[in-house]
C-alpha positions in Angstrom: 121.7 81.8 32.7 123.4 78.5 33.6 121.6 76.6 36.4 123.5 76.3 39.6 124.5 72.7 40.4 125.3 71.9 44.0 127.2 68.9 45.2 124.8 66.1 46.3 126.2 66.2 49.9 126.1 69.3 52.0 127.8 68.9 55.3 127.0 71.3 58.1 130.0 71.7 60.5 128.2 72.5 63.7 130.7 73.6 66.4 128.4 72.3 69.2 128.8 68.7 68.0 132.6 68.6 67.4 135.0 66.7 69.6 138.0 67.7 67.5 139.0 71.1 66.1 136.9 72.6 63.3 139.9 72.6 60.9 140.8 69.0 61.7 137.3 67.9 61.0 137.0 70.0 57.9 140.3 68.5 56.6 138.9 65.0 57.1 135.7 65.8 55.3 137.4 67.5 52.4 139.7 64.4 52.0 136.6 62.2 52.0 135.2 64.1 49.0 132.9 66.6 50.6 132.7 69.7 48.3 130.1 71.8 50.1 130.5 72.7 53.7 128.7 75.2 56.0 130.1 76.3 59.3 127.6 76.9 62.1 128.6 78.2 65.5 125.7 79.8 67.4 127.7 80.4 70.6 130.8 82.1 69.2 131.4 85.8 69.5 131.6 87.8 66.2 135.4 87.8 66.5 135.6 84.0 67.2 133.2 83.3 64.4 135.3 85.4 62.0 138.6 83.8 63.1 137.3 80.3 62.7 135.6 81.1 59.4 138.8 82.7 58.1 140.8 79.6 59.0 138.3 77.3 57.4 138.0 79.4 54.3 141.8 79.4 53.8 141.9 75.6 54.3 138.9 74.6 52.1 138.6 77.1 49.2 142.0 76.2 47.7 140.9 72.5 47.7 137.8 73.4 45.6 135.4 73.1 48.5 132.5 75.6 48.5 132.5 77.1 52.0 129.4 78.8 53.5 129.1 80.6 56.8 125.8 80.2 58.7 123.7 83.3 59.7 126.3 86.1 59.4 126.7 87.7 56.0 129.2 90.2 57.3 131.4 87.4 58.6 131.1 85.5 55.4 132.3 88.5 53.4 135.1 89.3 55.8 136.3 85.7 55.9 136.3 85.5 52.1 133.9 82.5 52.2 132.0 81.3 49.2 128.8 82.6 50.7 126.2 82.7 53.5 123.2 80.7 54.6 120.4 82.5 56.5 117.5 81.2 58.5 114.0 82.6 59.0 115.2 84.6 62.1 118.3 86.0 60.5 118.9 88.8 58.1 116.4 88.6 55.2 117.7 87.2 51.9 117.9 90.6 50.1 119.6 92.3 53.0 122.1 89.4 53.2 122.6 89.8 49.4 123.3 93.5 49.8 126.1 92.6 52.2 127.8 89.8 50.3 127.3 91.1 46.8 126.3 89.3 43.6 129.2 87.0 43.2 128.7 85.0 46.4 126.4 82.1 47.2 123.2 82.8 49.2 121.1 80.0 50.8 117.9 80.4 52.7 116.2 77.9 55.2 112.5 77.3 54.8 110.1 75.2 56.9 106.8 75.3 55.0 105.3 76.0 51.6 104.7 79.7 52.1 108.3 80.3 53.3 109.6 78.3 50.3 107.7 80.4 47.8 108.9 83.6 49.4 112.6 82.4 49.4 112.4 81.1 45.8 111.3 84.6 44.7 114.4 86.3 46.2 117.9 86.4 44.8 118.8 83.3 46.9 120.9 80.8 44.9 119.4 77.8 46.6 116.6 77.0 49.1 116.8 74.6 52.0 113.7 72.7 53.1 113.2 70.9 56.4 113.2 69.2 58.8 112.4 66.4 56.4 112.6 63.9 59.2 112.8 64.4 63.0 116.1 65.9 64.1 118.0 66.4 67.3 120.5 69.1 66.3 118.2 72.0 67.1 116.8 72.8 70.6 113.4 73.8 69.2 113.0 72.2 65.8 110.3 73.2 63.3 107.6 70.7 62.6 108.7 67.8 60.4 107.7 68.4 56.7 108.3 65.0 55.2 109.3 64.1 51.7 105.9 65.3 50.5 107.0 68.9 50.8 110.1 68.2 48.7 107.9 66.8 46.0 105.5 69.7 46.3 108.0 72.5 46.0 110.1 70.9 43.2 107.9 72.2 40.5 107.9 75.8 41.9 111.6 76.6 41.1 114.5 75.6 39.1 116.9 76.7 41.9 118.6 73.9 43.8 116.7 72.5 46.7 118.6 71.3 49.8 116.8 68.8 52.1 117.8 69.0 55.7 116.8 67.3 59.0 117.2 63.8 60.2 118.8 62.5 57.0 120.7 59.2 57.3 122.4 57.0 54.8 119.3 54.8 54.6 117.1 57.9 53.7 119.4 60.0 51.5 118.6 58.4 48.1 114.8 58.7 48.6 115.2 62.4 49.4 117.1 62.9 46.1 114.5 60.9 44.2 111.8 63.1 45.7 113.4 66.1 43.9 116.1 67.5 46.3 119.3 68.4 44.6 121.4 68.0 47.7 121.1 66.5 51.2 122.4 68.5 54.2 123.8 66.2 57.0 124.9 67.2 60.4 124.9 64.7 63.3 124.9 61.5 61.2 128.3 62.5 60.0 129.8 64.6 62.8 128.8 62.1 65.5 130.0 59.0 63.6 133.1 57.2 65.0 135.0 58.3 61.9 133.4 61.4 60.3 135.6 61.2 57.2 134.6 57.5 56.6 130.9 58.3 57.1 131.1 61.2 54.7 132.7 59.0 52.1 129.8 56.5 52.4 127.4 59.4 51.6 129.5 60.6 48.7 129.5 57.1 47.2 125.9 56.4 47.9 124.8 59.7 46.3 127.1 59.2 43.3 125.4 55.8 42.8 121.9 57.5 43.0 123.1 60.0 40.4 124.1 57.2 38.0 120.8 55.4 38.6 118.8 58.6 37.8 120.8 59.2 34.6 120.3 55.7 33.2 
C-alpha cells in the first residue's frame, strides 16, 4: 500500500479566532498555497457546523485542498468533506471510521506515548502529537510534550505524524527535522495581520526544509 503523504502545512481554521468569515479566510489560505485545512468550531450547533462545513467543502475541494472536519464524523460525511479529525474525548477512531467509511481521511489527536501507540494501531490515516510547545488556543491544554516525543514516536509507525501546539515560523523546520511529516498551525496564522501572507511564509519555509532534507 502506498504511504500517505500529507502536505507539510496543516492549518486549523478555528472559528473562535476568526475576525472574518470562515469562507473568506479559507479562500485566502487556499490562494496562499495551503492544501490541508481542518475546520474547528466547538460552539456551533450541529446544524451550523454542517452548513459551514458544507460551504467550506464546496469551496476548497474543487481547488485540490484536503478538507477535514474536527470532532464530528457524521458532519464530515454529510458535508462531503475529505475526512474527520477526532480527539481523545471524541468518538473513538474505529467508531469514527465506521461512520465515514474507508475512503475518507481519519486523524487522531494524541498527547503522550501510550495514546500514540493506541492511535497508530487503529485505522487512523495519520496521528497528531502535541502540544509540542505551550499553546494558548485551548482552555485546558494538555502538558507540553516537546520535540522529544516526536523523535520517540517516529520509529513506531510509518503513518504520517502531525505536530501541533505552539508552532511558529521559527520552530517549524526543527519539528519537521525531528520526524513530523506535517505541522499544524492555528493562532500563528489566524491571528496574523494577514493570514494569507503568513501561510505563504510557512509554505515557502517548509518547502525549503523539504529540499534541504532531500539533498
